[in-house]
N, CA, C and O of each residue as an XYZ file, in Angstrom:
856
protein
N     156.151    -19.146     87.884
C     156.801    -20.336     88.851
C     157.867    -20.756     88.150
O     157.864    -20.610     86.928
N     159.058    -21.402     88.871
C     160.204    -21.237     88.915
C     160.279    -22.569     88.695
O     160.024    -23.105     89.773
N     160.566    -23.661     87.593
C     161.103    -25.186     87.322
C     161.733    -25.724     86.660
O     161.279    -26.260     85.649
N     163.138    -25.779     87.028
C     163.844    -25.852     85.651
C     165.176    -26.997     87.028
O     165.428    -26.880     88.227
N     165.790    -28.265     85.586
C     166.683    -29.457     86.356
C     167.870    -28.849     86.267
O     168.170    -28.068     85.363
N     168.942    -29.338     87.643
C     170.273    -28.961     87.772
C     170.509    -30.659     88.740
O     169.961    -31.749     88.571
N     171.518    -30.218     89.698
C     172.353    -31.337     89.794
C     171.785    -31.125     92.037
O     171.285    -30.198     92.675
N     172.114    -32.117     92.303
C     171.857    -32.053     93.916
C     173.080    -31.463     94.412
O     173.063    -30.298     94.807
N     174.285    -32.244     94.433
C     175.533    -32.362     95.460
C     176.883    -31.851     94.406
O     176.335    -31.708     93.313
N     177.878    -31.628     94.293
C     178.981    -31.675     94.255
C     179.284    -32.919     94.086
O     179.152    -33.451     95.189
N     179.651    -33.759     93.242
C     179.986    -35.278     92.906
C     180.863    -35.300     92.063
O     180.765    -34.213     91.494
N     181.986    -36.081     91.442
C     182.319    -37.051     90.878
C     182.560    -38.695     90.330
O     181.942    -39.654     90.791
N     183.585    -38.772     89.263
C     183.045    -40.366     88.991
C     183.823    -39.828     87.845
O     183.552    -38.828     87.181
N     185.436    -41.130     87.629
C     186.406    -41.030     86.348
C     186.505    -42.600     85.986
O     186.122    -43.619     86.560
N     187.351    -42.281     84.491
C     187.241    -43.150     83.585
C     189.032    -42.910     83.431
O     189.657    -41.900     83.756
N     189.541    -44.108     82.869
C     190.679    -44.365     81.733
C     190.175    -44.689     80.407
O     189.286    -45.445     80.015
N     190.957    -43.939     79.852
C     191.428    -43.935     77.818
C     192.320    -43.585     78.254
O     192.839    -42.807     79.055
N     192.516    -44.727     77.188
C     194.260    -45.071     76.561
C     195.586    -45.310     78.087
O     196.724    -45.764     77.965
N     195.211    -45.040     78.818
C     195.995    -44.831     79.633
C     196.361    -42.701     80.220
O     197.305    -42.021     80.621
N     194.993    -42.538     79.905
C     194.564    -41.247     80.265
C     193.071    -41.156     81.469
O     191.874    -41.418     81.354
N     193.690    -40.793     82.258
C     192.531    -40.735     83.368
C     191.464    -39.285     83.677
O     191.806    -38.321     84.362
N     190.291    -39.424     83.066
C     189.594    -38.315     82.854
C     189.158    -38.913     84.780
O     189.230    -39.954     85.433
N     188.615    -37.157     85.039
C     187.256    -37.113     86.537
C     186.754    -36.255     85.935
O     187.296    -35.169     85.729
N     185.904    -36.498     85.638
C     184.058    -35.935     85.857
C     183.190    -35.366     87.380
O     182.706    -35.745     88.447
N     183.435    -34.236     86.549
C     183.042    -33.126     88.533
C     181.721    -32.812     88.243
O     181.661    -32.773     87.015
N     180.523    -32.542     88.762
C     179.560    -31.677     88.457
C     178.933    -31.383     90.394
O     178.914    -32.042     91.433
N     178.554    -30.125     89.978
C     178.051    -29.706     91.377
C     177.116    -27.900     90.815
O     177.327    -26.878     90.162
N     176.162    -28.514     91.583
C     174.899    -26.662     91.665
C     175.916    -24.890     91.796
O     177.018    -24.585     92.251
N     174.953    -24.234     91.220
C     176.319    -23.507     91.338
C     174.982    -22.623     91.722
O     173.831    -23.058     91.770
N     175.429    -21.241     91.992
C     173.980    -20.148     92.222
C     173.934    -18.853     91.114
O     173.084    -18.215     90.494
N     175.812    -18.899     91.325
C     176.101    -16.868     90.382
C     177.570    -18.122     89.264
O     177.588    -19.334     89.046
N     178.455    -17.073     88.899
C     179.443    -17.067     88.007
C     180.349    -16.822     89.688
O     180.972    -17.827     90.030
N     180.396    -16.157     90.229
C     181.417    -16.189     91.129
C     181.515    -17.402     91.915
O     182.581    -18.016     91.959
N     180.059    -17.958     92.797
C     180.040    -19.888     93.023
C     181.171    -20.631     92.437
O     182.019    -21.416     92.861
N     180.667    -19.733     90.550
C     181.762    -20.859     89.846
C     182.646    -20.851     89.255
O     182.844    -21.461     88.205
N     183.711    -19.787     90.120
C     184.904    -18.974     89.653
C     185.213    -19.903     90.832
O     186.198    -20.641     90.812
N     184.687    -19.873     91.464
C     185.482    -20.197     92.981
C     185.836    -21.916     93.288
O     186.862    -22.338     93.822
N     184.868    -22.601     92.869
C     184.809    -23.858     92.755
C     185.808    -24.111     92.090
O     186.744    -24.775     92.536
N     185.743    -23.341     90.245
C     187.044    -23.755     89.679
C     188.108    -23.764     89.703
O     188.973    -24.437     89.143
N     188.097    -22.276     90.995
C     189.932    -22.538     91.090
C     189.849    -23.664     92.319
O     190.894    -24.310     92.246
N     189.141    -24.095     93.271
C     189.341    -24.358     94.174
C     190.167    -26.208     93.733
O     190.873    -26.882     94.483
N     189.750    -26.522     92.403
C     189.399    -27.309     91.444
C     190.558    -27.571     90.696
O     191.047    -28.699     90.630
N     191.094    -26.435     90.043
C     192.886    -26.038     89.726
C     193.916    -26.265     90.599
O     195.050    -26.589     90.245
N     193.416    -26.040     92.175
C     194.194    -26.870     93.152
C     194.213    -28.039     93.257
O     194.777    -28.955     92.659
N     193.610    -27.963     93.996
C     192.827    -29.828     94.025
C     193.586    -30.962     92.970
O     193.907    -32.151     92.990
N     193.645    -29.900     92.130
C     194.139    -31.192     90.524
C     194.843    -30.025     90.074
O     194.341    -29.087     89.455
N     196.337    -30.177     90.515
C     197.297    -28.732     90.182
C     198.111    -29.580     89.187
O     198.706    -29.030     88.261
N     198.145    -30.995     89.377
C     199.451    -31.343     88.451
C     198.663    -32.061     87.115
O     199.226    -32.805     86.312
N     197.225    -31.661     87.069
C     196.716    -31.775     86.001
C     197.362    -32.003     84.646
O     198.510    -31.582     84.502
N     196.465    -32.924     83.135
C     197.163    -31.781     82.569
C     195.961    -30.774     81.746
O     196.230    -29.701     81.206
N     194.621    -31.397     81.801
C     193.812    -30.448     81.643
C     192.934    -30.363     82.452
O     192.642    -31.327     83.160
N     192.234    -29.049     82.546
C     190.880    -29.235     83.511
C     190.233    -28.430     82.428
O     190.747    -27.501     81.804
N     188.963    -28.950     82.289
C     188.470    -28.328     80.887
C     187.165    -27.969     81.232
O     186.578    -29.021     80.983
N     186.440    -27.304     81.578
C     184.662    -26.857     82.607
C     183.886    -26.638     81.534
O     184.398    -26.147     80.528
N     183.002    -26.851     81.555
C     181.814    -25.922     81.416
C     180.574    -25.586     82.404
O     180.117    -26.528     83.050
N     179.924    -24.121     82.582
C     178.704    -23.706     82.861
C     177.546    -23.196     82.716
O     177.442    -22.119     82.129
N     176.661    -23.720     83.115
C     174.955    -22.930     82.848
C     174.394    -22.096     83.532
O     174.261    -22.725     84.582
N     173.930    -21.050     83.716
C     173.029    -20.503     84.788
C     172.288    -19.798     83.974
O     172.406    -19.616     82.762
N     171.479    -19.396     84.758
C     169.500    -18.686     84.197
C     168.492    -20.063     84.124
O     168.836    -21.123     83.600
N     167.665    -19.902     84.526
C     166.643    -21.210     84.129
C     166.070    -21.260     82.303
O     165.404    -22.170     81.807
N     166.559    -20.036     81.602
C     166.313    -20.015     80.087
C     167.688    -20.121     80.334
O     168.098    -19.161     80.986
N     168.580    -20.976     80.035
C     169.829    -21.360     80.276
C     170.386    -20.485     79.455
O     170.922    -20.749     78.379
N     170.216    -18.990     80.165
C     170.794    -17.987     78.588
C     172.017    -17.848     79.120
O     172.523    -17.232     78.182
N     173.124    -17.978     80.131
C     174.782    -18.083     80.635
C     175.272    -19.122     79.982
O     174.659    -20.131     80.331
N     176.074    -19.345     79.214
C     176.779    -20.211     78.890
C     178.313    -19.419     78.932
O     178.651    -18.276     78.625
N     179.306    -20.986     79.636
C     180.361    -20.074     79.795
C     181.009    -21.669     79.511
O     180.309    -22.602     79.905
N     182.499    -22.036     78.750
C     183.455    -22.928     78.737
C     184.843    -23.130     78.377
O     185.267    -22.399     77.482
N     185.761    -24.104     78.969
C     187.605    -24.374     78.674
C     187.955    -25.139     78.404
O     188.248    -26.168     79.012
N     188.082    -24.631     76.629
C     189.392    -26.368     76.625
C     190.603    -26.140     77.749
O     191.383    -26.895     77.169
N     191.212    -25.782     78.667
C     192.601    -25.379     79.456
C     192.991    -26.332     78.487
O     193.017    -27.535     78.747
N     193.412    -25.680     76.957
C     195.038    -26.109     75.848
C     194.555    -27.496     75.624
O     195.344    -28.110     74.906
N     193.615    -28.138     75.960
C     193.178    -28.764     74.235
C     192.922    -28.591     73.211
O     192.600    -27.403     73.210
N     192.779    -29.103     71.828
C     192.522    -28.912     70.884
C     191.244    -27.385     71.099
O     190.733    -26.961     72.136
N     191.143    -27.081     70.188
C     189.856    -26.496     70.441
C     188.877    -27.068     70.017
O     189.036    -27.737     68.996
N     187.487    -27.008     70.660
C     186.298    -27.561     70.586
C     185.961    -28.891     71.059
O     184.870    -29.447     71.183
N     187.095    -29.256     71.282
C     187.367    -30.982     72.048
C     187.141    -30.878     72.980
O     186.986    -32.039     73.360
N     186.900    -29.973     74.138
C     186.808    -30.469     75.627
C     185.424    -29.540     76.267
O     184.517    -29.988     76.968
N     185.569    -28.367     75.862
C     184.685    -27.471     76.571
C     183.648    -27.580     76.460
O     182.904    -27.838     77.407
N     183.068    -27.334     74.653
C     182.279    -27.629     74.179
C     181.513    -28.905     74.144
O     180.292    -28.760     74.082
N     182.006    -30.228     74.172
C     181.017    -31.146     74.474
C     181.000    -31.674     75.474
O     180.708    -32.870     75.454
N     181.347    -30.926     76.977
C     180.962    -30.562     78.151
C     179.660    -30.110     78.592
O     178.805    -30.581     79.343
N     179.800    -28.701     77.666
C     178.836    -28.064     77.507
C     177.139    -27.633     76.921
O     176.223    -26.866     77.218
N     177.647    -29.258     75.378
C     176.808    -29.888     75.176
C     175.741    -31.227     76.288
O     174.576    -31.414     76.637
N     176.758    -31.691     76.408
C     176.442    -32.907     77.447
C     175.114    -31.565     78.700
O     173.999    -32.038     78.923
N     175.276    -30.806     79.025
C     174.451    -30.140     80.357
C     173.300    -29.381     79.370
O     172.301    -29.609     80.054
N     172.993    -28.912     78.643
C     172.466    -28.547     77.673
C     171.207    -30.186     76.941
O     170.018    -29.960     76.717
N     171.636    -31.187     76.778
C     171.250    -32.002     75.744
C     169.878    -32.572     77.648
O     168.730    -33.012     77.707
N     170.822    -32.235     78.646
C     170.678    -32.927     79.721
C     169.322    -32.102     80.222
O     168.403    -32.538     80.914
N     169.464    -30.959     79.733
C     168.736    -29.766     80.346
C     168.774    -29.243     81.405
O     167.785    -28.688     81.885
N     170.470    -29.337     82.282
C     170.996    -28.511     83.715
C     171.189    -27.658     83.647
O     172.272    -27.296     83.189
N     170.365    -26.902     84.014
C     170.896    -25.620     84.181
C     171.456    -24.741     86.238
O     170.844    -25.194     87.205
N     172.324    -23.850     86.431
C     172.805    -23.244     87.401
C     173.732    -24.443     87.780
O     173.620    -24.827     88.944
N     174.559    -25.044     87.049
C     175.588    -25.811     87.075
C     176.796    -25.925     86.544
O     177.145    -25.137     85.665
N     177.600    -26.893     86.979
C     179.034    -26.434     86.774
C     179.304    -27.893     86.467
O     179.115    -28.831     87.241
N     179.803    -27.960     85.147
C     180.663    -29.608     85.117
C     182.091    -29.042     84.730
O     182.383    -28.203     83.878
N     182.936    -29.785     85.653
C     184.685    -29.861     84.921
C     185.519    -31.204     84.995
O     185.865    -31.768     86.033
N     185.785    -31.626     83.645
C     186.397    -32.716     82.875
C     188.038    -32.849     83.282
O     188.797    -32.302     82.481
N     189.044    -33.935     85.164
C     189.836    -33.585     84.611
C     190.651    -34.247     83.839
O     189.917    -35.148     83.435
N     191.710    -34.417     83.343
C     192.658    -35.703     82.897
C     194.117    -34.906     82.907
O     194.642    -33.824     82.645
N     194.320    -35.945     83.292
C     195.789    -36.894     82.830
C     196.219    -37.464     82.578
O     195.915    -38.576     83.009
N     197.408    -37.367     81.602
C     197.751    -37.571     80.119
C     198.399    -38.434     80.558
O     199.198    -38.213     81.468
N     198.183    -39.948     79.892
C     199.001    -41.366     79.717
C     199.856    -41.828     78.796
O     200.381    -42.928     78.625
N     199.945    -40.069     77.825
C     200.979    -40.180     76.694
C     200.855    -41.165     75.107
O     201.526    -41.689     74.218
N     199.375    -40.904     75.618
C     198.852    -41.390     73.981
C     197.840    -41.213     73.694
O     196.797    -41.674     74.156
N     198.131    -40.086     72.392
C     197.148    -39.121     72.410
C     195.620    -39.796     71.313
O     195.705    -40.368     70.226
N     194.840    -39.584     71.799
C     193.788    -39.635     71.424
C     192.989    -39.209     70.423
O     192.067    -39.936     70.054
N     193.227    -37.890     69.787
C     192.459    -37.346     68.215
C     191.429    -36.745     68.810
O     191.117    -36.699     70.000
N     190.673    -36.051     67.359
C     189.978    -35.321     68.156
C     188.550    -35.570     68.726
O     187.864    -35.100     69.633
N     188.401    -36.712     67.588
C     186.984    -37.202     67.888
C     187.331    -38.559     69.464
O     186.371    -39.036     70.069
N     188.558    -38.870     69.772
C     188.853    -39.397     70.555
C     188.408    -38.544     71.743
O     187.784    -38.872     72.752
N     188.782    -37.631     71.444
C     189.053    -36.457     72.914
C     187.608    -35.266     73.456
O     187.242    -34.505     74.352
N     187.061    -36.119     71.502
C     185.290    -35.553     72.631
C     184.408    -36.406     72.618
O     183.182    -36.300     72.634
N     185.192    -37.420     72.581
C     183.635    -39.013     73.168
C     184.284    -39.033     74.218
O     183.448    -39.240     75.096
N     185.969    -38.882     74.993
C     186.018    -38.818     76.609
C     185.707    -37.454     77.426
O     185.585    -37.301     78.641
N     185.625    -36.594     76.464
C     184.705    -34.757     77.325
C     183.890    -35.034     77.713
O     183.485    -34.743     78.838
N     183.086    -36.057     76.474
C     181.731    -36.115     76.752
C     180.974    -37.237     77.157
O     179.766    -37.462     77.227
N     182.324    -38.089     77.485
C     181.559    -39.030     78.759
C     182.007    -38.560     80.073
O     181.182    -38.930     80.909
N     182.830    -37.993     80.531
C     183.623    -37.492     81.250
C     182.385    -36.632     81.921
O     182.127    -36.868     83.101
N     181.650    -35.693     81.249
C     180.498    -34.913     82.149
C     179.384    -35.524     82.312
O     178.550    -35.261     83.178
N     179.286    -36.765     81.101
C     177.600    -37.781     81.023
C     178.226    -38.945     83.124
O     177.399    -39.297     83.966
N     178.989    -39.054     83.178
C     179.926    -39.000     84.521
C     179.476    -38.414     84.970
O     178.306    -38.796     84.978
N     179.618    -37.182     85.688
C     179.684    -36.343     86.635
C     178.497    -35.683     86.838
O     178.386    -35.281     87.996
N     177.484    -35.407     86.050
C     175.934    -35.470     85.611
C     175.305    -36.255     86.848
O     174.655    -35.825     87.801
N     175.927    -38.241     86.345
C     175.264    -39.355     87.404
C     175.933    -38.562     88.307
O     175.511    -37.511     88.791
N     176.745    -38.973     88.472
C     177.744    -38.721     90.060
C     176.651    -37.857     90.978
O     176.018    -38.313     91.930
N     176.578    -36.317     90.387
C     176.231    -35.415     91.087
C     174.073    -35.609     91.475
O     173.569    -35.349     92.568
N     173.592    -35.910     90.713
C     172.408    -36.542     90.394
C     171.480    -35.205     89.722
O     171.334    -34.080     90.202
N     171.044    -35.652     88.716
C     170.701    -34.811     88.263
C     168.547    -34.603     89.070
O     167.606    -35.389     88.963
N     168.602    -33.673     89.539
C     166.977    -33.511     90.029
C     166.100    -32.081     89.510
O     166.908    -31.201     89.211
N     164.895    -31.713     89.361
C     163.929    -30.872     89.556
C     163.890    -29.765     90.364
O     163.973    -30.124     91.538
N     163.787    -28.412     90.234
C     164.396    -27.953     90.826
C     162.920    -26.765     91.095
O     162.873    -25.787     90.348
N     161.838    -26.937     92.132
C     160.912    -26.161     91.748
C     161.024    -25.790     93.096
O     161.785    -26.090     94.016
N     159.574    -24.693     92.885
C     158.694    -23.862     94.700
C     158.388    -24.412     94.950
O     157.851    -25.365     94.384
N     158.621    -24.021     96.616
C     157.797    -24.629     96.973
C     156.705    -23.818     98.189
O     156.117    -23.000     97.481
N     156.351    -23.707     99.126
C     155.958    -22.442    100.146
C     155.771    -23.625    101.710
O     155.168    -24.589    102.182
N     156.582    -22.829    101.881
C     156.212    -23.314    103.888
C     155.625    -22.683    104.174
O     155.581    -21.453    104.164
N     154.729    -23.847    104.665
C     153.350    -23.443    105.705
C     153.205    -24.142    106.736
O     153.800    -25.191    106.983
N     152.000    -23.325    107.734
C     152.271    -23.513    108.826
C     150.892    -23.859    109.025
O     150.195    -22.936    108.603
N     149.943    -25.158    109.667
C     148.981    -25.813    109.538
C     148.879    -25.556    111.692
O     149.742    -26.011    112.444
N     147.877    -24.915    112.079
C     147.686    -25.369    114.062
C     145.931    -25.029    113.357
O     145.080    -24.475    112.661
N     146.412    -25.880    114.239
C     144.518    -26.944    114.395
C     144.567    -27.418    116.306
O     145.526    -27.333    117.073
N     143.258    -27.867    116.567
C     143.061    -28.490    117.610
C     143.244    -29.840    117.679
O     143.384    -30.475    116.634
N     143.275    -30.622    119.220
C     144.149    -31.948    119.443
C     142.991    -32.979    118.801
O     143.129    -34.055    118.219
N     142.319    -32.546    118.996
C     140.610    -33.852    118.262
C     140.956    -33.848    117.281
O     141.259    -35.030    117.113
N     141.360    -32.873    115.575
C     141.966    -33.235    114.642
C     143.337    -34.205    114.115
O     143.832    -34.744    113.125
N     143.523    -33.969    115.612
C     145.725    -34.899    115.502
C     145.329    -36.025    114.148
O     145.416    -35.674    112.972
N     145.009    -37.035    114.467
C     145.549    -38.554    114.359
C     144.394    -38.309    112.733
O     144.768    -39.051    111.824
N     143.647    -37.767    112.508
C     142.856    -37.882    110.732
C     143.725    -36.913    110.321
O     143.693    -37.032    109.096
N     144.888    -35.552    110.720
C     145.129    -35.352    110.073
C     146.497    -35.664    110.100
O     146.968    -34.849    109.306
N     147.932    -36.721    110.765
C     148.133    -37.306    110.413
C     148.250    -38.304    109.717
O     149.329    -38.585    109.194
N     146.879    -39.232    109.531
C     146.842    -40.364    108.260
C     147.166    -39.647    107.184
O     148.167    -39.776    106.479
N     145.929    -38.575    107.040
C     145.567    -37.661    105.599
C     147.020    -37.295    105.235
O     146.900    -36.697    104.166
N     148.356    -37.336    105.561
C     149.504    -36.339    105.281
C     150.341    -37.646    105.394
O     151.274    -37.661    104.591
N     150.240    -38.787    106.215
C     151.537    -39.897    105.707
C     150.542    -40.666    104.182
O     151.141    -41.571    103.600
N     149.474    -40.375    103.767
C     149.022    -41.809    102.765
C     148.728    -40.472    101.983
O     147.574    -40.541    101.560
N     149.428    -39.074    101.565
C     149.343    -38.088    100.542
C     150.959    -38.003    100.129
O     151.429    -37.486     99.116
N     151.699    -38.699    101.269
C     153.591    -38.677    100.922
C     154.128    -36.814    101.199
O     155.141    -36.189    100.884
N     152.539    -36.356    102.110
C     154.319    -35.578    103.188
C     155.290    -35.451    104.383
O     155.767    -36.404    104.999
N     155.437    -34.608    104.539
C     156.670    -34.939    105.033
C     156.785    -33.645    106.200
O     157.061    -32.467    105.975
N     156.450    -34.350    107.602
C     156.306    -33.224    108.851
C     157.854    -32.566    109.340
O     158.885    -33.086    109.768
N     157.564    -31.578    109.130
C     159.604    -30.306    109.258
C     159.631    -30.464    110.655
O     160.558    -31.016    111.247
N     158.352    -29.859    111.346
C     158.385    -29.697    112.396
C     157.126    -29.379    113.334
O     156.515    -28.379    112.957
N     156.659    -29.935    114.348
C     155.917    -30.391    115.234
C     155.752    -29.261    116.541
O     156.806    -29.119    117.161
N     154.876    -28.643    116.925
C     154.817    -27.798    118.002
C     153.699    -27.817    118.767
O     152.808    -27.025    118.458
N     153.472    -28.844    120.087
C     152.938    -28.980    120.934
C     152.211    -28.080    122.057
O     152.229    -28.172    123.284
N     151.688    -27.347    121.355
C     151.073    -26.020    122.517
C     149.336    -26.002    123.470
O     148.895    -26.812    124.285
N     148.953    -25.203    123.120
C     147.757    -25.146    123.496
C     146.713    -25.530    122.508
O     145.613    -26.057    122.677
N     147.418    -25.078    121.284
C     147.671    -26.963    119.673
C     148.326    -26.574    119.175
O     148.890    -25.484    119.279
N     148.482    -27.850    118.089
C     149.313    -28.520    117.300
C     149.402    -27.676    116.154
O     148.492    -27.339    115.397
N     150.486    -27.408    116.125
C     151.486    -26.613    114.991
C     152.298    -27.134    113.432
O     153.520    -27.033    113.327
N     151.514    -27.635    112.395
C     152.517    -28.848    111.902
C     153.275    -27.859    110.484
O     152.728    -27.548    109.426
N     154.755    -27.532    110.973
C     155.588    -26.732    109.657
C     155.854    -28.004    108.026
O     156.736    -28.861    108.082
N     155.058    -27.879    106.923
C     154.740    -28.290    105.646
C     155.876    -28.031    105.085
O     156.561    -27.174    105.643
N     156.429    -28.695    103.797
C     156.734    -27.890    101.877
C     156.028    -28.215    101.828
O     155.591    -29.316    102.164
N     155.394    -26.944    101.148
C     153.943    -28.033     99.584
C     154.261    -26.794     98.496
O     154.206    -25.565     98.529
N     154.544    -27.591     97.733
C     154.575    -27.150     96.016
C     153.513    -26.143     96.339
O     152.471    -26.181     96.994
N     154.151    -25.224     95.644
C     153.331    -23.498     94.915
C     152.117    -24.279     94.316
O     151.262    -24.061     95.174
N     151.585    -24.976     93.463
C     151.360    -25.595     92.126
C     150.495    -26.117     93.263
O     149.741    -26.878     92.656
N     150.056    -26.184     94.874
C     149.699    -27.760     95.115
C     148.574    -26.946     96.134
O     149.023    -26.651     97.242
N     147.037    -26.531     95.824
C     146.142    -26.380     96.228
C     145.316    -27.360     97.427
O     144.754    -26.911     98.427
N     145.442    -29.249     96.908
C     144.394    -29.485     97.698
C     145.007    -30.017     99.062
O     144.294    -30.323    100.017
N     146.044    -30.080     99.068
C     146.374    -29.719    100.918
C     145.475    -29.036    101.666
O     144.643    -29.609    102.369
N     145.554    -28.063    101.591
C     144.792    -26.387    101.754
C     143.110    -27.384    101.962
O     142.752    -27.999    102.967
N     142.421    -27.243    100.740
C     141.536    -27.886    100.508
C     140.824    -29.331    101.389
O     139.643    -29.462    101.710
N     141.776    -30.148    101.595
C     141.484    -31.642    102.145
C     141.807    -30.570    103.827
O     140.752    -29.948    103.948
N     142.436    -30.297    104.634
C     142.535    -30.043    105.582
C     141.504    -29.351    105.983
O     140.838    -29.579    106.993
N     141.302    -28.255    104.988
C     139.968    -27.631    105.530
C     138.492    -28.304    105.950
O     137.756    -27.919    106.859
N     138.182    -29.876    104.651
C     137.669    -30.061    105.178
C     137.687    -31.053    106.354
O     136.654    -31.223    107.001
N     138.926    -31.778    106.687
C     138.789    -32.968    107.240
C     138.187    -31.940    109.500
O     137.820    -32.251    110.633
N     138.598    -30.567    108.499
C     138.605    -29.646    110.347
C     137.053    -28.739    109.575
O     136.584    -27.606    109.675
N     136.796    -29.622    109.048
C     135.651    -28.002    109.322
C     135.559    -26.966    109.221
O     134.656    -26.217    109.594
N     136.830    -26.692    108.506
C     137.251    -25.581    107.948
C     138.267    -24.523    109.714
O     138.244    -23.343    110.063
N     138.603    -25.116    109.993
C     138.848    -25.226    112.279
C     140.271    -25.490    112.116
O     140.979    -26.100    112.917
N     140.754    -24.790    110.606
C     142.345    -25.479    110.305
C     143.047    -23.510    110.512
O     142.194    -22.623    110.479
N     143.920    -23.278    110.621
C     144.713    -22.237    110.467
C     145.854    -22.368    109.678
O     146.686    -23.244    109.916
N     146.015    -21.252    108.387
C     146.841    -21.619    107.216
C     147.949    -20.608    107.383
O     147.652    -19.414    107.423
N     149.056    -20.954    107.472
C     149.669    -19.456    107.199
C     151.161    -19.820    106.568
O     152.030    -20.435    107.186
N     151.311    -19.203    104.906
C     152.413    -19.072    104.635
C     153.978    -18.466    105.516
O     154.375    -17.302    105.499
N     154.544    -19.462    106.125
C     156.216    -18.781    106.004
C     157.278    -18.240    105.482
O     158.044    -17.419    105.986
N     157.312    -19.041    103.796
C     158.573    -18.721    103.225
C     158.010    -19.044    102.286
O     157.133    -19.900    102.403
N     158.391    -18.319    100.655
C     158.869    -19.103     99.515
C     160.305    -19.522     99.323
O     161.170    -18.793     99.807
N     160.797    -21.040     98.419
C     161.963    -21.703     98.938
C     161.815    -22.748     97.421
O     160.857    -23.470     97.146
N     163.239    -22.518     96.497
C     163.436    -23.711     95.354
C     163.582    -24.534     96.151
O     164.492    -24.394     96.968
N     162.981    -25.352     96.181
C     163.679    -27.718     96.267
C     164.067    -28.724     95.600
O     163.270    -29.504     95.078
N     165.261    -28.835     95.530
C     165.542    -30.062     94.269
C     164.509    -31.370     94.804
O     164.032    -31.644     95.905
N     164.460    -31.751     94.003
C     163.279    -32.762     93.983
C     163.430    -33.921     93.140
O     164.370    -33.774     92.358
N     162.647    -35.358     92.992
C     163.454    -36.603     91.972
C     161.986    -37.062     92.535
O     161.456    -37.093     93.646
N     161.542    -37.456     90.990
C     160.408    -38.122     91.402
C     159.070    -38.086     91.589
O     158.087    -38.804     91.776
N     159.502    -36.707     91.436
C     158.014    -35.730     92.478
C     158.090    -35.912     93.649
O     156.992    -35.647     94.139
N     159.103    -36.364     94.730
C     159.789    -35.976     95.637
C     160.534    -35.274     96.871
O     161.054    -35.991     97.726
N     160.587    -33.947     96.967
C     161.502    -33.260     97.844
C     162.162    -34.027     97.923
O     161.762    -35.191     97.941
N     164.345    -33.487     98.060
C     165.195    -34.917     98.755
C     165.982    -32.797     99.661
O     166.282    -31.665     99.280
N     165.919    -33.428    100.615
C     166.203    -32.925    101.818
C     167.715    -33.284    102.006
O     168.047    -34.194    102.766
N     168.605    -32.563    101.311
C     170.161    -32.898    101.981
C     170.477    -33.060    103.392
O     171.633    -33.298    103.743
């Protein structure tokens, strides 16, 4: 079963530290190719910035890690960004902190704190989520059972993605891979007269136990 923390979408936030402007950005990524493409886009977007420092982590075991200080003193930017990501436990994600120098030197400690804050703000803006395995399932049953099934689904918090009304009713629902309760309960509600089919396996973002649909 796949289960790991990442971020929902590419978002940014910013702050000023001793006249330097820091922009923290974080985005989900699928692979290194996508990470490098986003970095290239951001470099073009902030081509007049003093520094574009970044880190990214890939794989569910967080085993692929890359970072760059982009001209800042060694160890003051890329590693602090990476450490924030590791502390948050997020993977398949990229964080970039852009700096526009304001004329005042921050010193090594000040830079570490600033890039740490930038990464934290970026992750907060991008929204930390738990990625989980789901199965897109089809439930087919007679019209007789429709009311009781709808009541059950509403009570349990399931989201109906699609409804097909033909000779019988078909509902499409994303069900957590480990969730066998819905199958047992719908079989009980219909006395076994529900046809259940697995459509596809997918990984979806969740927050506080609920699926987030973009």
